[in-house]
PQR file of N, CA, C, O and H, with PARSE charges and radii, in Angstrom:
ATOM      1  N   MET A   1      -9.549   0.018   5.319 -0.4000 1.5000
ATOM      2  CA  MET A   1      -9.083   1.083   4.454 -0.0000 2.0000
ATOM      3  C   MET A   1      -7.551   1.071   4.355  0.5500 1.7000
ATOM      4  O   MET A   1      -7.002   1.284   3.274 -0.5500 1.4000
ATOM      5  N   ALA A   2      -6.863   0.826   5.467 -0.4000 1.5000
ATOM      6  CA  ALA A   2      -5.398   0.818   5.439 -0.0000 2.0000
ATOM      7  C   ALA A   2      -4.878  -0.266   4.513  0.5500 1.7000
ATOM      8  O   ALA A   2      -3.876  -0.066   3.827 -0.5500 1.4000
ATOM      9  H   ALA A   2      -7.309   0.653   6.345  0.4000 1.0000
ATOM     10  N   LEU A   3      -5.545  -1.407   4.485 -0.4000 1.5000
ATOM     11  CA  LEU A   3      -5.119  -2.499   3.609 -0.0000 2.0000
ATOM     12  C   LEU A   3      -5.269  -2.089   2.146  0.5500 1.7000
ATOM     13  O   LEU A   3      -4.420  -2.431   1.323 -0.5500 1.4000
ATOM     14  H   LEU A   3      -6.359  -1.569   5.043  0.4000 1.0000
ATOM     15  N   THR A   4      -6.329  -1.367   1.813 -0.4000 1.5000
ATOM     16  CA  THR A   4      -6.534  -0.892   0.448 -0.0000 2.0000
ATOM     17  C   THR A   4      -5.415   0.055   0.030  0.5500 1.7000
ATOM     18  O   THR A   4      -4.933  -0.021  -1.100 -0.5500 1.4000
ATOM     19  H   THR A   4      -7.018  -1.089   2.482  0.4000 1.0000
ATOM     20  N   ILE A   5      -5.001   0.936   0.916 -0.4000 1.5000
ATOM     21  CA  ILE A   5      -3.915   1.872   0.618 -0.0000 2.0000
ATOM     22  C   ILE A   5      -2.612   1.100   0.409  0.5500 1.7000
ATOM     23  O   ILE A   5      -1.869   1.382  -0.531 -0.5500 1.4000
ATOM     24  H   ILE A   5      -5.393   0.999   1.834  0.4000 1.0000
ATOM     25  N   ILE A   6      -2.336   0.141   1.270 -0.4000 1.5000
ATOM     26  CA  ILE A   6      -1.118  -0.671   1.132 -0.0000 2.0000
ATOM     27  C   ILE A   6      -1.140  -1.444  -0.182  0.5500 1.7000
ATOM     28  O   ILE A   6      -0.124  -1.531  -0.872 -0.5500 1.4000
ATOM     29  H   ILE A   6      -2.939  -0.088   2.033  0.4000 1.0000
ATOM     30  N   GLU A   7      -2.295  -2.004  -0.526 -0.4000 1.5000
ATOM     31  CA  GLU A   7      -2.419  -2.735  -1.787 -0.0000 2.0000
ATOM     32  C   GLU A   7      -2.179  -1.817  -2.981  0.5500 1.7000
ATOM     33  O   GLU A   7      -1.556  -2.225  -3.961 -0.5500 1.4000
ATOM     34  H   GLU A   7      -3.120  -1.934   0.034  0.4000 1.0000
ATOM     35  N   ALA A   8      -2.671  -0.579  -2.905 -0.4000 1.5000
ATOM     36  CA  ALA A   8      -2.465   0.375  -3.996 -0.0000 2.0000
ATOM     37  C   ALA A   8      -0.977   0.691  -4.152  0.5500 1.7000
ATOM     38  O   ALA A   8      -0.469   0.728  -5.273 -0.5500 1.4000
ATOM     39  H   ALA A   8      -3.177  -0.248  -2.109  0.4000 1.0000
ATOM     40  N   PHE A   9      -0.282   0.916  -3.050 -0.4000 1.5000
ATOM     41  CA  PHE A   9       1.139   1.239  -3.124 -0.0000 2.0000
ATOM     42  C   PHE A   9       1.988   0.019  -3.490  0.5500 1.7000
ATOM     43  O   PHE A   9       3.125   0.176  -3.937 -0.5500 1.4000
ATOM     44  H   PHE A   9      -0.695   0.886  -2.140  0.4000 1.0000
ATOM     45  N   ALA A  10       1.461  -1.175  -3.311 -0.4000 1.5000
ATOM     46  CA  ALA A  10       2.208  -2.389  -3.659 -0.0000 2.0000
ATOM     47  C   ALA A  10       2.460  -2.486  -5.158  0.5500 1.7000
ATOM     48  O   ALA A  10       3.317  -3.255  -5.592 -0.5500 1.4000
ATOM     49  H   ALA A  10       0.538  -1.302  -2.949  0.4000 1.0000
ATOM     50  N   THR A  11       1.726  -1.720  -5.949 -0.4000 1.5000
ATOM     51  CA  THR A  11       1.919  -1.771  -7.396 -0.0000 2.0000
ATOM     52  C   THR A  11       3.104  -0.924  -7.856  0.5500 1.7000
ATOM     53  O   THR A  11       3.504  -1.013  -9.017 -0.5500 1.4000
ATOM     54  H   THR A  11       1.030  -1.095  -5.596  0.4000 1.0000
ATOM     55  N   ILE A  12       3.671  -0.111  -6.974 -0.4000 1.5000
ATOM     56  CA  ILE A  12       4.880   0.638  -7.321 -0.0000 2.0000
ATOM     57  C   ILE A  12       6.059  -0.331  -7.219  0.5500 1.7000
ATOM     58  O   ILE A  12       6.282  -0.942  -6.174 -0.5500 1.4000
ATOM     59  H   ILE A  12       3.346  -0.039  -6.030  0.4000 1.0000
ATOM     60  N   GLN A  13       6.794  -0.461  -8.293 -0.4000 1.5000
ATOM     61  CA  GLN A  13       7.888  -1.424  -8.360 -0.0000 2.0000
ATOM     62  C   GLN A  13       9.239  -0.735  -8.234  0.5500 1.7000
ATOM     63  O   GLN A  13       9.428   0.372  -8.737 -0.5500 1.4000
ATOM     64  H   GLN A  13       6.612   0.036  -9.142  0.4000 1.0000
ATOM     65  N   MET A  14      10.178  -1.393  -7.561 -0.4000 1.5000
ATOM     66  CA  MET A  14      11.575  -0.963  -7.526 -0.0000 2.0000
ATOM     67  C   MET A  14      12.340  -1.871  -8.477  0.5500 1.7000
ATOM     68  O   MET A  14      12.213  -3.094  -8.415 -0.5500 1.4000
ATOM     69  H   MET A  14      10.024  -2.293  -7.152  0.4000 1.0000
ATOM     70  N   VAL A  15      13.131  -1.273  -9.355 -0.4000 1.5000
ATOM     71  CA  VAL A  15      13.900  -2.068 -10.315 -0.0000 2.0000
ATOM     72  C   VAL A  15      15.351  -1.610 -10.329  0.5500 1.7000
ATOM     73  O   VAL A  15      15.649  -0.438 -10.099 -0.5500 1.4000
ATOM     74  H   VAL A  15      13.234  -0.280  -9.406  0.4000 1.0000
ATOM     75  N   ASP A  16      16.245  -2.548 -10.600 -0.4000 1.5000
ATOM     76  CA  ASP A  16      17.665  -2.259 -10.814 -0.0000 2.0000
ATOM     77  C   ASP A  16      17.910  -2.390 -12.310  0.5500 1.7000
ATOM     78  O   ASP A  16      17.713  -3.461 -12.885 -0.5500 1.4000
ATOM     79  H   ASP A  16      16.003  -3.501 -10.787  0.4000 1.0000
ATOM     80  N   VAL A  17      18.334  -1.317 -12.932 -0.4000 1.5000
ATOM     81  CA  VAL A  17      18.645  -1.337 -14.355 -0.0000 2.0000
ATOM     82  C   VAL A  17      20.161  -1.416 -14.484  0.5500 1.7000
ATOM     83  O   VAL A  17      20.873  -0.540 -13.993 -0.5500 1.4000
ATOM     84  H   VAL A  17      18.494  -0.447 -12.466  0.4000 1.0000
ATOM     85  N   HIS A  18      20.656  -2.457 -15.137 -0.4000 1.5000
ATOM     86  CA  HIS A  18      22.091  -2.663 -15.325 -0.0000 2.0000
ATOM     87  C   HIS A  18      22.422  -2.421 -16.791  0.5500 1.7000
ATOM     88  O   HIS A  18      21.933  -3.128 -17.672 -0.5500 1.4000
ATOM     89  H   HIS A  18      20.077  -3.169 -15.536  0.4000 1.0000
ATOM     90  N   LEU A  19      23.249  -1.424 -17.045 -0.4000 1.5000
ATOM     91  CA  LEU A  19      23.662  -1.091 -18.406 -0.0000 2.0000
ATOM     92  C   LEU A  19      25.160  -1.347 -18.537  0.5500 1.7000
ATOM     93  O   LEU A  19      25.953  -0.770 -17.792 -0.5500 1.4000
ATOM     94  H   LEU A  19      23.646  -0.849 -16.329  0.4000 1.0000
ATOM     95  N   PRO A  20      25.557  -2.210 -19.480 -0.5600 1.5000
ATOM     96  CA  PRO A  20      26.990  -2.478 -19.641  0.2800 2.0000
ATOM     97  C   PRO A  20      27.710  -1.264 -20.225  0.5500 1.7000
ATOM     98  O   PRO A  20      27.158  -0.539 -21.052 -0.5500 1.4000
ATOM     99  N   THR A  21      28.944  -1.056 -19.784 -0.4000 1.5000
ATOM    100  CA  THR A  21      29.770   0.020 -20.327 -0.0000 2.0000
ATOM    101  C   THR A  21      30.814  -0.585 -21.259  0.5500 1.7000
ATOM    102  O   THR A  21      31.005  -1.801 -21.282 -0.5500 1.4000
ATOM    103  H   THR A  21      29.392  -1.645 -19.112  0.4000 1.0000
ATOM    104  N   THR A  22      31.473   0.253 -22.011 -0.4000 1.5000
ATOM    105  CA  THR A  22      32.464  -0.235 -22.976 -0.0000 2.0000
ATOM    106  C   THR A  22      33.707  -0.808 -22.298  0.5500 1.7000
ATOM    107  O   THR A  22      34.469  -1.544 -22.925 -0.5500 1.4000
ATOM    108  H   THR A  22      31.318   1.241 -21.991  0.4000 1.0000
ATOM    109  N   ASP A  23      33.919  -0.471 -21.005 -0.4000 1.5000
ATOM    110  CA  ASP A  23      35.107  -0.991 -20.311 -0.0000 2.0000
ATOM    111  C   ASP A  23      34.798  -2.214 -19.437  0.5500 1.7000
ATOM    112  O   ASP A  23      35.610  -2.588 -18.592 -0.5500 1.4000
ATOM    113  H   ASP A  23      33.300   0.127 -20.496  0.4000 1.0000
ATOM    114  N   GLY A  24      33.634  -2.835 -19.634 -0.4000 1.5000
ATOM    115  CA  GLY A  24      33.311  -4.066 -18.928 -0.0000 2.0000
ATOM    116  C   GLY A  24      32.588  -3.893 -17.603  0.5500 1.7000
ATOM    117  O   GLY A  24      32.184  -4.884 -16.995 -0.5500 1.4000
ATOM    118  H   GLY A  24      32.974  -2.530 -20.321  0.4000 1.0000
ATOM    119  N   ARG A  25      32.418  -2.680 -17.148 -0.4000 1.5000
ATOM    120  CA  ARG A  25      31.670  -2.446 -15.914 -0.0000 2.0000
ATOM    121  C   ARG A  25      30.185  -2.309 -16.246  0.5500 1.7000
ATOM    122  O   ARG A  25      29.787  -2.394 -17.407 -0.5500 1.4000
ATOM    123  H   ARG A  25      32.746  -1.875 -17.642  0.4000 1.0000
ATOM    124  N   HIS A  26      29.377  -2.097 -15.215 -0.4000 1.5000
ATOM    125  CA  HIS A  26      27.947  -1.876 -15.400 -0.0000 2.0000
ATOM    126  C   HIS A  26      27.542  -0.583 -14.704  0.5500 1.7000
ATOM    127  O   HIS A  26      27.954  -0.309 -13.577 -0.5500 1.4000
ATOM    128  H   HIS A  26      29.701  -2.028 -14.271  0.4000 1.0000
ATOM    129  N   LEU A  27      26.736   0.197 -15.392 -0.4000 1.5000
ATOM    130  CA  LEU A  27      26.102   1.354 -14.786 -0.0000 2.0000
ATOM    131  C   LEU A  27      24.801   0.848 -14.180  0.5500 1.7000
ATOM    132  O   LEU A  27      23.964   0.287 -14.886 -0.5500 1.4000
ATOM    133  H   LEU A  27      26.401  -0.025 -16.308  0.4000 1.0000
ATOM    134  N   VAL A  28      24.628   1.041 -12.888 -0.4000 1.5000
ATOM    135  CA  VAL A  28      23.452   0.519 -12.187 -0.0000 2.0000
ATOM    136  C   VAL A  28      22.560   1.689 -11.785  0.5500 1.7000
ATOM    137  O   VAL A  28      22.993   2.619 -11.105 -0.5500 1.4000
ATOM    138  H   VAL A  28      25.308   1.497 -12.314  0.4000 1.0000
ATOM    139  N   LEU A  29      21.312   1.620 -12.219 -0.4000 1.5000
ATOM    140  CA  LEU A  29      20.316   2.629 -11.880 -0.0000 2.0000
ATOM    141  C   LEU A  29      19.237   1.958 -11.044  0.5500 1.7000
ATOM    142  O   LEU A  29      18.575   1.033 -11.515 -0.5500 1.4000
ATOM    143  H   LEU A  29      20.960   0.865 -12.771  0.4000 1.0000
ATOM    144  N   LEU A  30      19.053   2.411  -9.812 -0.4000 1.5000
ATOM    145  CA  LEU A  30      17.973   1.911  -8.968 -0.0000 2.0000
ATOM    146  C   LEU A  30      16.790   2.851  -9.180  0.5500 1.7000
ATOM    147  O   LEU A  30      16.883   4.042  -8.886 -0.5500 1.4000
ATOM    148  H   LEU A  30      19.590   3.162  -9.430  0.4000 1.0000
ATOM    149  N   ARG A  31      15.694   2.328  -9.683 -0.4000 1.5000
ATOM    150  CA  ARG A  31      14.559   3.163 -10.044 -0.0000 2.0000
ATOM    151  C   ARG A  31      13.259   2.553  -9.544  0.5500 1.7000
ATOM    152  O   ARG A  31      13.133   1.336  -9.413 -0.5500 1.4000
ATOM    153  H   ARG A  31      15.619   1.360  -9.922  0.4000 1.0000
ATOM    154  N   TYR A  32      12.292   3.429  -9.268 -0.4000 1.5000
ATOM    155  CA  TYR A  32      10.937   2.961  -9.009 -0.0000 2.0000
ATOM    156  C   TYR A  32      10.073   3.390 -10.183  0.5500 1.7000
ATOM    157  O   TYR A  32      10.356   4.377 -10.863 -0.5500 1.4000
ATOM    158  H   TYR A  32      12.395   4.418  -9.374  0.4000 1.0000
ATOM    159  N   THR A  33       9.006   2.620 -10.406 -0.4000 1.5000
ATOM    160  CA  THR A  33       8.126   2.909 -11.523 -0.0000 2.0000
ATOM    161  C   THR A  33       7.368   4.210 -11.288  0.5500 1.7000
ATOM    162  O   THR A  33       7.188   4.644 -10.150 -0.5500 1.4000
ATOM    163  H   THR A  33       8.775   1.819  -9.854  0.4000 1.0000
ATOM    164  N   LYS A  34       6.933   4.815 -12.370 -0.4000 1.5000
ATOM    165  CA  LYS A  34       6.220   6.084 -12.282 -0.0000 2.0000
ATOM    166  C   LYS A  34       4.907   5.890 -11.530  0.5500 1.7000
ATOM    167  O   LYS A  34       4.123   5.002 -11.865 -0.5500 1.4000
ATOM    168  H   LYS A  34       7.079   4.462 -13.294  0.4000 1.0000
ATOM    169  N   PRO A  35       4.664   6.726 -10.506 -0.5600 1.5000
ATOM    170  CA  PRO A  35       3.416   6.599  -9.754  0.2800 2.0000
ATOM    171  C   PRO A  35       2.214   6.946 -10.645  0.5500 1.7000
ATOM    172  O   PRO A  35       2.271   7.872 -11.455 -0.5500 1.4000
ATOM    173  N   ARG A  36       1.140   6.190 -10.478 -0.4000 1.5000
ATOM    174  CA  ARG A  36      -0.094   6.487 -11.188 -0.0000 2.0000
ATOM    175  C   ARG A  36      -0.806   7.628 -10.485  0.5500 1.7000
ATOM    176  O   ARG A  36      -0.413   8.037  -9.392 -0.5500 1.4000
ATOM    177  H   ARG A  36       1.094   5.438  -9.820  0.4000 1.0000
ATOM    178  N   LYS A  37      -1.844   8.134 -11.108 -0.4000 1.5000
ATOM    179  CA  LYS A  37      -2.611   9.249 -10.539 -0.0000 2.0000
ATOM    180  C   LYS A  37      -3.142   8.900  -9.150  0.5500 1.7000
ATOM    181  O   LYS A  37      -3.145   9.750  -8.259 -0.5500 1.4000
ATOM    182  H   LYS A  37      -2.164   7.802 -11.996  0.4000 1.0000
ATOM    183  N   GLU A  38      -3.590   7.662  -8.957 -0.4000 1.5000
ATOM    184  CA  GLU A  38      -4.108   7.270  -7.639 -0.0000 2.0000
ATOM    185  C   GLU A  38      -3.011   7.315  -6.583  0.5500 1.7000
ATOM    186  O   GLU A  38      -3.270   7.679  -5.436 -0.5500 1.4000
ATOM    187  H   GLU A  38      -3.588   6.972  -9.681  0.4000 1.0000
ATOM    188  N   HIS A  39      -1.785   6.948  -6.961 -0.4000 1.5000
ATOM    189  CA  HIS A  39      -0.661   7.032  -6.025 -0.0000 2.0000
ATOM    190  C   HIS A  39      -0.388   8.485  -5.657  0.5500 1.7000
ATOM    191  O   HIS A  39      -0.204   8.813  -4.485 -0.5500 1.4000
ATOM    192  H   HIS A  39      -1.574   6.652  -7.892  0.4000 1.0000
ATOM    193  N   GLU A  40      -0.362   9.356  -6.671 -0.4000 1.5000
ATOM    194  CA  GLU A  40      -0.098  10.770  -6.410 -0.0000 2.0000
ATOM    195  C   GLU A  40      -1.154  11.369  -5.489  0.5500 1.7000
ATOM    196  O   GLU A  40      -0.830  12.160  -4.603 -0.5500 1.4000
ATOM    197  H   GLU A  40      -0.512   9.090  -7.624  0.4000 1.0000
ATOM    198  N   LEU A  41      -2.414  10.996  -5.693 -0.4000 1.5000
ATOM    199  CA  LEU A  41      -3.491  11.486  -4.828 -0.0000 2.0000
ATOM    200  C   LEU A  41      -3.308  10.978  -3.403  0.5500 1.7000
ATOM    201  O   LEU A  41      -3.408  11.754  -2.453 -0.5500 1.4000
ATOM    202  H   LEU A  41      -2.678  10.353  -6.412  0.4000 1.0000
ATOM    203  N   LEU A  42      -3.043   9.688  -3.244 -0.4000 1.5000
ATOM    204  CA  LEU A  42      -2.839   9.122  -1.906 -0.0000 2.0000
ATOM    205  C   LEU A  42      -1.641   9.757  -1.213  0.5500 1.7000
ATOM    206  O   LEU A  42      -1.711  10.090  -0.030 -0.5500 1.4000
ATOM    207  H   LEU A  42      -2.962   9.058  -4.016  0.4000 1.0000
ATOM    208  N   LEU A  43      -0.542   9.927  -1.944 -0.4000 1.5000
ATOM    209  CA  LEU A  43       0.636  10.568  -1.357 -0.0000 2.0000
ATOM    210  C   LEU A  43       0.307  11.977  -0.887  0.5500 1.7000
ATOM    211  O   LEU A  43       0.715  12.385   0.201 -0.5500 1.4000
ATOM    212  H   LEU A  43      -0.485   9.657  -2.905  0.4000 1.0000
ATOM    213  N   HIS A  44      -0.431  12.721  -1.705 -0.4000 1.5000
ATOM    214  CA  HIS A  44      -0.811  14.086  -1.340 -0.0000 2.0000
ATOM    215  C   HIS A  44      -1.684  14.076  -0.082  0.5500 1.7000
ATOM    216  O   HIS A  44      -1.450  14.853   0.844 -0.5500 1.4000
ATOM    217  H   HIS A  44      -0.762  12.389  -2.589  0.4000 1.0000
ATOM    218  N   LEU A  45      -2.679  13.205  -0.049 -0.4000 1.5000
ATOM    219  CA  LEU A  45      -3.579  13.138   1.110 -0.0000 2.0000
ATOM    220  C   LEU A  45      -2.850  12.728   2.380  0.5500 1.7000
ATOM    221  O   LEU A  45      -3.220  13.152   3.475 -0.5500 1.4000
ATOM    222  H   LEU A  45      -2.869  12.573  -0.800  0.4000 1.0000
ATOM    223  N   LEU A  46      -1.820  11.912   2.242 -0.4000 1.5000
ATOM    224  CA  LEU A  46      -1.043  11.467   3.397 -0.0000 2.0000
ATOM    225  C   LEU A  46       0.092  12.431   3.749  0.5500 1.7000
ATOM    226  O   LEU A  46       0.791  12.235   4.744 -0.5500 1.4000
ATOM    227  H   LEU A  46      -1.519  11.567   1.353  0.4000 1.0000
ATOM    228  N   GLY A  47       0.273  13.474   2.928 -0.4000 1.5000
ATOM    229  CA  GLY A  47       1.346  14.438   3.185 -0.0000 2.0000
ATOM    230  C   GLY A  47       2.724  13.843   2.962  0.5500 1.7000
ATOM    231  O   GLY A  47       3.678  14.194   3.656 -0.5500 1.4000
ATOM    232  H   GLY A  47      -0.295  13.633   2.120  0.4000 1.0000
ATOM    233  N   MET A  48       2.826  12.936   1.988 -0.4000 1.5000
ATOM    234  CA  MET A  48       4.089  12.255   1.738 -0.0000 2.0000
ATOM    235  C   MET A  48       4.561  12.523   0.317  0.5500 1.7000
ATOM    236  O   MET A  48       3.773  12.872  -0.562 -0.5500 1.4000
ATOM    237  H   MET A  48       2.051  12.652   1.425  0.4000 1.0000
ATOM    238  N   ILE A  49       5.854  12.354   0.111 -0.4000 1.5000
ATOM    239  CA  ILE A  49       6.416  12.410  -1.236 -0.0000 2.0000
ATOM    240  C   ILE A  49       7.360  11.225  -1.395  0.5500 1.7000
ATOM    241  O   ILE A  49       7.954  10.748  -0.428 -0.5500 1.4000
ATOM    242  H   ILE A  49       6.495  12.070   0.825  0.4000 1.0000
ATOM    243  N   LEU A  50       7.486  10.761  -2.634 -0.4000 1.5000
ATOM    244  CA  LEU A  50       8.458   9.702  -2.891 -0.0000 2.0000
ATOM    245  C   LEU A  50       9.852  10.311  -2.879  0.5500 1.7000
ATOM    246  O   LEU A  50      10.019  11.467  -3.267 -0.5500 1.4000
ATOM    247  H   LEU A  50       7.005  11.148  -3.420  0.4000 1.0000
ATOM    248  N   PRO A  51      10.848   9.563  -2.445 -0.5600 1.5000
ATOM    249  CA  PRO A  51      12.213  10.101  -2.461  0.2800 2.0000
ATOM    250  C   PRO A  51      12.686  10.274  -3.900  0.5500 1.7000
ATOM    251  O   PRO A  51      12.160   9.645  -4.818 -0.5500 1.4000
ATOM    252  N   ALA A  52      13.666  11.118  -4.081 -0.4000 1.5000
ATOM    253  CA  ALA A  52      14.247  11.305  -5.411 -0.0000 2.0000
ATOM    254  C   ALA A  52      14.862   9.996  -5.880  0.5500 1.7000
ATOM    255  O   ALA A  52      15.303   9.176  -5.075 -0.5500 1.4000
ATOM    256  H   ALA A  52      14.094  11.629  -3.335  0.4000 1.0000
ATOM    257  N   GLN A  53      14.882   9.816  -7.184 -0.4000 1.5000
ATOM    258  CA  GLN A  53      15.540   8.631  -7.735 -0.0000 2.0000
ATOM    259  C   GLN A  53      17.029   8.719  -7.357  0.5500 1.7000
ATOM    260  O   GLN A  53      17.620   9.798  -7.392 -0.5500 1.4000
ATOM    261  H   GLN A  53      14.523  10.482  -7.838  0.4000 1.0000
ATOM    262  N   SER A  54      17.613   7.600  -7.005 -0.4000 1.5000
ATOM    263  CA  SER A  54      18.997   7.609  -6.557 -0.0000 2.0000
ATOM    264  C   SER A  54      19.954   7.855  -7.726  0.5500 1.7000
ATOM    265  O   SER A  54      19.609   7.639  -8.888 -0.5500 1.4000
ATOM    266  H   SER A  54      17.133   6.723  -6.977  0.4000 1.0000
ATOM    267  N   ALA A  55      21.148   8.307  -7.393 -0.4000 1.5000
ATOM    268  CA  ALA A  55      22.173   8.561  -8.410 -0.0000 2.0000
ATOM    269  C   ALA A  55      22.674   7.240  -8.960  0.5500 1.7000
ATOM    270  O   ALA A  55      22.704   6.240  -8.243 -0.5500 1.4000
ATOM    271  H   ALA A  55      21.428   8.482  -6.449  0.4000 1.0000
ATOM    272  N   PRO A  56      23.072   7.225 -10.238 -0.5600 1.5000
ATOM    273  CA  PRO A  56      23.640   5.992 -10.807  0.2800 2.0000
ATOM    274  C   PRO A  56      24.970   5.653 -10.143  0.5500 1.7000
ATOM    275  O   PRO A  56      25.665   6.528  -9.628 -0.5500 1.4000
ATOM    276  N   ARG A  57      25.308   4.368 -10.167 -0.4000 1.5000
ATOM    277  CA  ARG A  57      26.606   3.955  -9.630 -0.0000 2.0000
ATOM    278  C   ARG A  57      27.231   2.971 -10.607  0.5500 1.7000
ATOM    279  O   ARG A  57      26.533   2.343 -11.402 -0.5500 1.4000
ATOM    280  H   ARG A  57      24.743   3.657 -10.586  0.4000 1.0000
ATOM    281  N   LEU A  58      28.528   2.845 -10.543 -0.4000 1.5000
ATOM    282  CA  LEU A  58      29.263   1.902 -11.387 -0.0000 2.0000
ATOM    283  C   LEU A  58      29.631   0.685 -10.566  0.5500 1.7000
ATOM    284  O   LEU A  58      30.077   0.806  -9.424 -0.5500 1.4000
ATOM    285  H   LEU A  58      29.095   3.356  -9.897  0.4000 1.0000
ATOM    286  N   SER A  59      29.445  -0.489 -11.147 -0.4000 1.5000
ATOM    287  CA  SER A  59      29.897  -1.705 -10.497 -0.0000 2.0000
ATOM    288  C   SER A  59      30.877  -2.416 -11.407  0.5500 1.7000
ATOM    289  O   SER A  59      30.825  -2.279 -12.629 -0.5500 1.4000
ATOM    290  H   SER A  59      29.084  -0.587 -12.074  0.4000 1.0000
ATOM    291  N   SER A  60      31.765  -3.172 -10.801 -0.4000 1.5000
ATOM    292  CA  SER A  60      32.775  -3.868 -11.619 -0.0000 2.0000
ATOM    293  C   SER A  60      32.398  -5.303 -11.854  0.5500 1.7000
ATOM    294  O   SER A  60      33.132  -6.033 -12.520 -0.5500 1.4000
ATOM    295  H   SER A  60      31.807  -3.284  -9.808  0.4000 1.0000
TER
END
């Protein structure tokens, strides 16, 4: 059963979104994909919540 839960959560992806700015830098957003209903149910049953999406940062 634990392997099934891990496999279900493995479908949540972490992505870095890089958006160029007009001054040549990049706005970087670290995001995870939206949890599906099965993820939300598993998180609830496990008493867990996903962390808030992180704040954007600028890179040069």
